[in-house]
C-alpha positions in Angstrom: 0.0 0.0 0.0 1.1 3.6 -0.8 -0.6 6.5 0.9 0.0 10.2 1.0 -2.0 13.1 2.4 -2.3 16.7 3.5 -4.4 17.9 6.5 -7.8 16.3 6.2 -7.3 14.8 2.7 -5.4 11.7 1.5 -5.2 9.0 -1.2 -4.1 5.4 -1.0 -3.4 2.8 -3.7 -2.6 -0.9 -3.6 -2.0 -3.7 -6.1 -4.2 -5.8 -3.9 -4.0 -8.2 -0.9 -3.7 -11.4 -3.1 -2.8 -12.2 -6.7 -5.3 -11.2 -9.3 -7.2 -14.2 -10.7 -8.2 -12.4 -14.0 -6.3 -11.3 -17.1 -4.5 -8.0 -16.6 -1.6 -6.0 -18.2 0.1 -4.3 -15.2 0.4 -5.2 -11.5 -1.5 -2.0 -10.6 -3.8 -0.3 -13.0 -5.7 2.0 -10.5 -4.8 5.6 -9.6 -6.0 8.2 -7.1 -5.3 11.9 -6.6 -6.4 15.2 -5.2 -5.9 18.9 -5.8 -6.4 21.8 -3.5 -7.8 25.3 -4.4 -8.8 28.4 -2.5 -12.4 27.4 -2.6 -12.3 23.6 -2.3 -10.8 20.2 -3.1 -11.0 18.0 -6.1 -10.7 14.2 -5.5 -10.6 11.4 -8.1 -10.0 7.6 -8.4 -9.6 5.7 -11.6 -9.8 1.9 -12.3 -7.7 1.1 -15.3 -8.3 -1.9 -17.6 -5.9 -3.2 -20.1 -3.0 -1.2 -18.7 -2.2 1.6 -16.2 -2.0 4.3 -18.9 -5.6 5.3 -19.1 -6.1 5.8 -15.3 -2.9 7.8 -15.0 -3.7 10.0 -18.1 -7.2 10.7 -16.8 -6.1 11.8 -13.4 -3.2 13.9 -14.6 -5.5 15.8 -16.9 -8.4 16.3 -14.5 -6.2 17.4 -11.6 -4.5 20.1 -13.6 -6.6 22.7 -15.5 -10.2 21.4 -14.7 -9.5 21.0 -11.0 -8.0 24.5 -10.8 -11.0 26.0 -12.6 -13.4 24.3 -10.2 -11.6 24.9 -6.9 -10.0 28.3 -7.6 -12.5 30.4 -9.6 -15.5 28.1 -10.4 -18.0 30.9 -10.2 -21.6 30.2 -9.3 -21.8 26.4 -10.0 -25.2 24.9 -10.2 -26.5 21.5 -11.4 -26.9 22.5 -15.0 -23.5 24.2 -15.2 -21.8 21.3 -13.5 -23.3 18.8 -15.8 -22.1 20.7 -18.8 -18.6 21.3 -17.4 -18.1 17.8 -16.1 -19.2 16.1 -19.3 -16.9 18.4 -21.3 -14.0 17.6 -19.0 -14.6 13.9 -19.3 -14.9 14.2 -23.0 -11.5 15.8 -23.1 -10.1 13.0 -20.9 -11.6 10.4 -23.3 -9.9 12.0 -26.3 -6.6 12.3 -24.4 -6.6 8.7 -23.3 -7.3 7.5 -26.9 -4.5 9.8 -28.2 -1.8 9.1 -25.5 -2.2 5.5 -24.3 0.7 4.4 -26.6 -1.0 1.8 -28.7 -2.2 -0.4 -25.8 -6.0 -0.9 -25.4 -6.0 0.8 -22.0 -9.2 2.4 -20.8 -10.5 3.4 -17.4 -13.5 4.0 -15.1 -13.4 7.2 -13.1 -15.1 8.8 -10.1 -14.6 12.6 -9.6 -15.8 14.7 -6.7 -15.4 18.5 -6.2 -16.1 19.7 -2.6 -16.8 23.4 -2.3 -17.6 23.9 1.4 -18.3 27.6 1.3 -20.8 27.0 -1.4 -22.1 24.1 0.6 -22.2 21.5 -2.1 -20.3 18.5 -3.5 -20.3 18.1 -7.3 -19.6 14.6 -8.7 -19.4 12.7 -11.9 -18.8 9.0 -12.3 -18.1 6.7 -15.3 -18.1 3.0 -14.4 -18.3 1.1 -11.1 -16.4 3.1 -8.5 -18.0 4.3 -5.2 -18.6 7.7 -3.7 -19.7 7.8 0.0 -20.8 10.5 2.5 -19.9 9.9 6.1 -22.7 11.6 8.2 -23.7 11.7 11.8 -26.5 9.3 11.0 -24.3 6.8 9.2 -22.7 6.2 5.7 -24.6 7.0 2.6 -23.5 5.9 -0.9 -24.0 8.6 -3.5 -22.6 6.9 -6.6 -23.0 3.1 -6.2 -20.6 0.8 -8.0 -22.1 -0.9 -11.1 -25.0 1.4 -11.6 -23.8 2.4 -15.1 -21.2 0.5 -17.0 -18.8 2.4 -19.2 -15.1 3.4 -19.7 -13.1 6.4 -20.8 -11.0 5.4 -23.7 -13.8 3.9 -25.8 -15.2 5.4 -29.0 -17.3 8.2 -27.4 -17.3 11.3 -29.6 -18.2 14.3 -27.4 -20.2 14.9 -24.2 -23.5 13.8 -25.7 -22.2 10.3 -26.3 -20.7 10.1 -22.8 -23.8 11.3 -21.1 -25.7 7.9 -21.1 -22.8 6.2 -19.2 -22.1 9.1 -16.8 -23.7 9.7 -13.5 -23.7 13.4 -12.6 -24.8 14.5 -9.1 -24.9 17.6 -6.9 -25.3 17.0 -3.2 -25.5 19.4 -0.2 -22.6 19.1 2.2 -24.7 20.0 5.3 -24.2 17.3 7.9 -21.4 15.6 5.9 -18.3 14.9 7.9 -16.2 13.1 5.3 -16.2 12.1 1.6 -14.8 8.8 0.5 -14.1 7.6 -3.0 -13.0 4.0 -3.8 -12.6 1.8 -6.9 -14.3 -1.6 -7.1 -11.3 -3.4 -5.5 -13.2 -2.6 -2.3 -16.4 -4.4 -3.3 -15.8 -6.8 -6.2 -17.8 -10.0 -5.6 -15.7 -12.9 -4.4 -12.8 -10.5 -3.8 -13.7 -7.5 -1.7 -15.8 -6.7 1.4 -19.4 -7.8 1.8 -20.6 -4.4 2.9 -18.6 -1.4 1.5 -20.7 1.1 3.5 -19.9 -0.8 6.7 -16.2 -0.8 5.8 -16.3 2.9 5.3 -18.1 3.5 8.6 -15.5 1.5 10.5 -12.6 3.4 8.8 -14.3 6.7 9.7 -14.8 5.5 13.3 -11.0 4.8 13.6 -10.2 8.1 12.0 -12.3 10.1 14.5 -10.1 8.7 17.3 -7.1 10.5 15.8 -6.1 14.1 15.3 -8.3 16.0 12.8 -5.3 16.7 10.4 -4.7 12.9 10.2 -8.2 11.7 9.7 -8.1 11.7 5.9 -4.9 9.6 5.9 -6.2 7.2 8.6 -9.5 6.7 6.7 -7.7 6.0 3.4 -5.2 3.6 5.0 -7.8 1.8 7.2 -10.3 1.3 4.3 -7.5 0.0 2.1 -6.3 -2.5 4.7 -9.8 -3.7 5.3 -10.2 -4.4 1.5 -6.8 -6.2 1.4 -7.8 -8.4 4.3 -10.9 -9.4 2.3 -8.7 -10.2 -0.7 -6.5 -12.4 1.4 -9.5 -14.3 2.9 -10.9 -14.8 -0.6 -7.5 -15.7 -2.1 -8.2 -13.4 -4.9 -7.1 -9.8 -5.3 -7.8 -6.6 -7.2 -6.2 -3.2 -7.4 -7.6 -0.6 -5.1 -7.5 3.2 -5.1 -9.1 5.4 -2.3 -9.4 9.1 -1.9 -10.8 10.7 1.3 -11.7 14.2 2.5 -12.7 15.3 6.1 -14.6 18.5 6.3 -14.1 21.0 9.1 -16.5 20.5 12.0 
């Protein structure tokens, strides 16, 4: 496992807790990242298929210009504006993956979240089967459930309109939300990951709350990743995992 963080925010990646039992090109094809701005934080996880290139290209692109636009000078974002901007950004990613993956058939799922606390909302967009959770006083709520829509960046999608049917776009209020957690399907893959992803997130958040506020993002990311790796070892079948976490000021 590799994990890095800043106060309240962190990412972790792992090749898995046991050998993969399915065809793959690279030992680890997942990626995670975050970017800070004056007005918020952008988080993303990507689950590569057929090589690591697509996941890495997707995150490198999103965490540069689009993330800066959204977290530094996003302006008055609303649901309609976010849908247009997120689909345009994902369309750019799709073209970039197809252009730069080096001849390999690499493609990727992606879950993107932009938290703007002063505005009071979290904006998200997801292609594929990664998870997005809210940790609240009343428990853990999954915003973007894995497997709801199947799709990949790197396929033959020409423009935002063709990406729209495979993209889930959400705007959620941040009131009452203590933490945001993103994870690829290495957390939950049937016969590989945990039985209850929400319960695993809740336990990771419980452990994090016992630590200093600045370390809670890192503790959550590491704890959730280790829980998934333990499930891989029990099931004797592994999968790559990428996790991104953000704790909001109380």
